N, C-alpha and C positions, 0 to 999 in steps of 0.2 A: 547396548541400547537401540529400538530402531534409527536409523536418519532422519532430520529434517529436510526435504524437498523445498529445494530453495526457486523458482521457476522466474527465469529473467527472460526482456525481450530488449534491452537494449546493451553495448556495453561500459558504459558509463551508469547506469541503472541498474545497480549494485544491491547486495542487500544492507550493504552501510553498518549501520552501526547493532543490527538486528542481530550479526553471525553472532559476535565475542559476547551475548547478554546473552545467549540462550543455552551456554553451559553445555553444548549435546552436538554430535555429529552432523552436520549435513553439509549437503547436495547441490551443487548448483548445474540446473539445467533450464536450457533453453531451446526451448520447442515451435518456437513461432509461424516456422512457414512449412514443416513437418507434417502432411497430412494425414500419418499413421503414424504417430508418435508410438515409441516405446514407453511409453510411462510406467511406474512398479505399483504393484497394488498397495492400493489406501490401507491392506492388513501390514505392508512392510514399510511402513514410513509412521513415525509417532508426529509427526506434525507436516503443516502446509505451509508456506511463505510464496505470495503474486505478488511481484515488484513492477513496477513503472514499466513503462515506454509511451511513443512518440504514439502509434497508431491509433484507430476507435479498436473498441472492444468487442464491436461487432463486424468489423472484415472481416471477415473466411473470406473472401472472394481473394481478396486480396495477401491473406494470413492464415492459413486452413488450419494451422496449428491450436487457434484460438479456442477454436471449438473443444478439442481436446483435454483443454484447460479448463475449462466453462463442467465440460461432463466431469470435471476432477473434483472439480469444488465443490458442482452438488452431491457428490455423491460423500463426499466430505464431509459435510455439515450433514447426508444425512447418516453416516457411520458413527460422529463424533470425534473427528478429528480435528487439534485444533489449525483451526485456518489466522492466518492473518495475513490478512489484502491490503497493499498501499497502490492508489492513485487508482492506472491501469486495471491496476491488480482486484481493488473493491468496484470497480464497474465492471469487468468480468464475472466477481462473484453476484454484484446485483441480477445481471443477465444468468445467470445460470440460477436464481431462484425466483423468475419471474419478473421483475424487474425492468426496469425501459430505459435504453437505454437516449439522454435528451446532447443530440451533438450540438457545439458551440450557441450550448445554452448561459455559458458566460465566463469569462476568462478571471482565474486569476494567477497572477505572478510577482509573486516577489513574499514578503514575510509581513501577517494579517492574528489578530487573534480569531478563536475560534471560542464557540460556547456550548461548555458542557451543558448536556441538557436532562440527562440521566444518569445515575452510577454505574460503573462497570473494573469490573474485577481487572483489570489491563491498561482500558486508556484512562483509568482512574487515579493514577500516577501522574499523566500531567496538569493535574489541576483544573478548577471551574475555569480558565477566561487562559490558556497557556495562547501564543503566539507562534506560530508553526508557518512553516516555511511552504506556501501551494504553488502548484504551475501545472495548471490543468487549461484546457477550455472546454472538454466535454463536462457533463455532469448525470446521476446517476436522481428516479424518482425509489420509494425506498419502498424492498419487498416486500409483500404482505408477510405479516407473520413478524418483520425484522424490527424491532427495536430503533429507534431513534437517538443515537448516544453526542451527536454535538452537532454547530449548525451555525451559518454566516448569514450577512445579510445577501451575498452573490452566489451563495454553495447551499440552496437547504441543509439536501444532506447530505455532511464531511462526515458524516463515521455514525456507521450503522450494528450493533453485533445480529446476529443471528445465530441463536444456536454455539455451537463450539468455535461458530467465526466471526474475526473480528472484521470488518473492512475499514480504512483513512481512506481519506478522498489527501487527506494533508501529506506528505515528508517530515519524520521525525527521525528519521532516521540517516540523514546528510549530518557529517559533521563539517569541519569548516576546509577540509581537503576534498571533500566532497563538491562541498558548491563550486569550491575553484574550477574543479571538474568541468563541473557544469557552465558556468563560465565562461571556459575557453577551448567548446564543445559545437561548433556550429550550429549542428543538430537542437542542440539545446538555445544557445543563446542569437542567434542568428535574426532570428526576430527582432528582437530583443532593441531599441532604442538604447545612448549610450549609460543618458540618466537610468535606463529601467538595469542595467545593470550594477552601475553604483550604485543603487537603494540599494540592491538584491545585499552587496555585500556590507553598506552599513548597517545593512537590519539582522546579517551574519553575525558581524562584530559587538552588537548593543543584543540582538536574543538570546547565539546558540551558549553562551558560558549557562545560564539559567535554564534553557529547555535542553541539552544534552542529558545533565544526569537524572533530570525529570525523566528524561524518556529513553535513558538505560532501565530505570525500577519497571516501566509500562513494559519495557523487551525482557524482562528478567522473568516479570509475571508472566507474562506469556509461556517463556520457556521454563517455571513451574510444569504449569499445565500438560508441557511436552512430557514431561519429564513422569507427569503421574501417567500419560498411556505409555512411554516408557519404548 
């Protein structure tokens, strides 16, 4: 079976619970600062997962590898390759499909619900109004032709589907170990007041026991799409 390519942008923002739920081989690459990264051909991968990071999705001057990631995402949608794009990954996906990045359009950090507004074979496993972890300042508008899947008051586009690609602005991939890692990482938690960090910990205690099993079902559904491609 062809492997899944996982693109990461920060050492603390790995695939988390996505990897084990795939039931498929996967390879992790970071090409963020490489202006001409040697990415595999789409014919050589069964799926594409693009994770989060602190940079702006259009910061090609600071991180020239982002342009290659957007090209790969556009090609994956065109060729029907299963894509799961999280946070920064979703923003890269939206830009790849002609959407706009809305810098500093509204910050969300912590556990809060999103409203699922359309059916989806992957996202649907989370339920109609899951409480999920948010950690972002930028937003995107909905690319032309994409289907809005989830929304919140602060962030109108929380999830969308574009053919074979699913974009999620929020973070269902984190377990408690990863939450604790983020809270111990200055690049992530340095901006938080102590009470904000405490609220994230409390939210993890309250919501992860229900969220994690649902998220693993969602990732397993994505894994089924990957295995169907083979």
